[in-house]
N, C-alpha and C positions, 0 to 999 in steps of 0.2 A: 559434537555434541550430537548425546540421544535424544531422538524424539521422542520417545517411549514414556511415559508417564512423566513428558517434560510439560509447564504450565504455560499457553500459549495465549494469548489478549491479538486477535483478528479487529483491526477497525476496517469499517465498508464489508462486514463480512455478511452481506446480504446482495452484494453487488455478484456478477458473474465469475468476475478472476476470486474475492472471497470467501463464498461460498467451494469453490474448487479449494482452498489452500485449507479450506476450514478443516475440508472432508479426508483433504490428503493426509491432512494433524490429526485427527481421529483417528486412523483407519490409522497410523501409525501408533496409536494406542499413547496419545496424550491426549492430557484433559485441555479443553479448551473455553473459554468466555469469548461471545462476540461481541460488537456491536458497532451500530446505523444507525441514520432517521428512524429506520423500520421499527415497529412495535414485535412486530415476530423474527427471528431466532430463521438462521438456513435451516434448524434442525440438528438437532446430536451433540451439542451443545451444553456445557452445564451451566449456562448462562447465559442469555443474553439480554443485550442494557441499551433500549435506548436512549440514541441524543446527537449532541450536533459537535463534530471535529471544531469546526470554525466556534463554539462557547469555552469560555474556561473554566464554564464554573462545572459543564457536560464531561472536559477532557477531563478533570480534576475528578469529579464523581464515577467514571467510567472505571478509571485505573483505580483509585483507593475499590470498587466495589469487586474489580479482577480480583486485586491482594485477597481484601476477605475470603471470596471465597477459594480460592488454590495457595494463597500462603505464600506467595511467591512469584516471580517473572521470570521467566527464561526468553522464550518468543514474546515480541510484537511485530505484527506484521501491522503494515500502513497499504491499505488495498485500497480505500475510497479513494475518491473522486471522479471530475468531470470533467466534460470536455465541452470545445464552445470551435462553429465555424466561420472566418470572415477578416478579412481584411482590419488590420488595428482601428483603421482611420474611419470604418463604419460600424464600429462595439461600440455601446452605448457607456460611457462610463463607471452606471454602477455595474454594468456584466460584468468586466470589465475586475470591478474591485474584488466582486462576489467569487470570479474564476480564480484570482490572488487567495483569497482566506481557504478558500475547499482546498485548490493544488498544491498549496505552497507554504502559507501561513500555519493553515492549522497544524500538519504534518510536521511541519518542522518545531510547536512549542508542545505535538505530544511527544520527539523525540529528546528532548531537552527534562521535558516530563515525568519521561520512564527512567531513561538514562540514570543515572544515580539510582531506582530501585533495583533494578537489574543483579541478579545471579551472579557470579560471576565465570563465563565462559558462553554469556547468553547473548543472544543476538535479535537485531531491530532489522528487519526487513523491511522496506522501501521503496514502494514502485514506481518509478519515475517513469520512462518510456522510454521506445525506440527514436523520440522525435527528441530525445536530446543528442541523437548521431545523424538524424537524416531529417530537415529541416522540411515541414513541407505548406504549398502552398495555400494560405489562411487560416495558416493555424499560431498568429505570432503569439497570442493573448497565454493560449494553452503551452504555447515553449516557452517564455519567456516563466512564468510559472514551475515548469517541472525541467527545464534546468537548471535556475537555481535553485533549484531542491537538490538534484541531481549533485551538485556543485557545495553544496551545504553536508550533503552525505560525507565528498571523502574528508571536508573540515573534520568530521564529529568524530569520521572514524579514527582518525592521527587521534583527537581527544582521548578521544577512550579507552585507548590501546591500552593503556597502561591500567587500567581497574577490569579490565576483563570479558568489556563487552563491544560488538561488535556489530558495526550499523553499514548494512548492506546495500550497496544500488542496485537496486531490479530494471534491467530493461528493456522489457518484452517486446519484439517487432507486437504486429497489429493483432490482437488476437478476439476469437467470435462471443465478447464480453454482452455483444448488444449495446455498448456502451455509444458507438458512433450514433445508435438511433434516438438517441432521449439526448440532442445539444440543448446545452442552455442559451443557445443564439447561434441561427444560421443552418443552416444543410452540409450532412457531410457530404463529400467526391465521394464515386467509384474506387471501393478499398480493394476491392479482389480480396478472395479468400485467408482469412487466417488463421493461426494455430484456436486449438480450442485448450478453454482455460486447467483439464485436466493435466494434458500434457503441461500446459506452464507452470500450474501450482506443484507437477513429480516433478520437474525441471529446482524451482525452488525452493524447495525443502532437502532438494541432494545436496544442493552448494549447499543450503546452512547446515544440514549433517556434514558435509566435510571440509565445513571449514572458509568456502570462500568471503572472498570480498565484495565480489566487480561479478556480473550479469547483464552482456554484449548482448543485445540485439543477435549477434551470429552465436551465440552460448546456447539459444532456445532450436536448435535448428530449425525448418520451414516445416508452412502446411502441405498434408497431403493431396 
């Protein structure tokens, strides 16, 4: 896939990784629409739409606006998400439900919404994370959401192969996005140095351009 002049929609476009993915797309000459709960976009995008990925009406409004702005969808990136820390028995049921809605239900619904609208040869990139491959203490709820999403991406990739739409499972290791400093609940353990969002975003775009279907943690290298 050629990124130049492609029509790109980024969910979570104002987050640490979403900003870097947006910037990398723009640097390649892509036309980008971003969305997040923030009223202001990351900068450089054609259009930013405030909305909540957990809301069906917001998801539809965001996708409709992106199609109206760009005329088509070549790449949809789902970089939204939250994290929380603590054993499952100490997580309130409302916090558990909120994380599942944001990290699993919302992204899954976006995939189902946009796939029929994608241009042939298009790609849906879904950020799941290294937690799918290696568990970490106190992340039972987060791991459940991300592992479920990762498994679903594998199925969706097979479902949509004939229509020429790729669904890419993207599992970067710890990245310095600041997400772990803003958990929905609990406190993050000491994580050590991570990759830069810019390095991760560049690797993601190389994968999209090269037609890769999975990016495992080892595909990103290590923090310098």
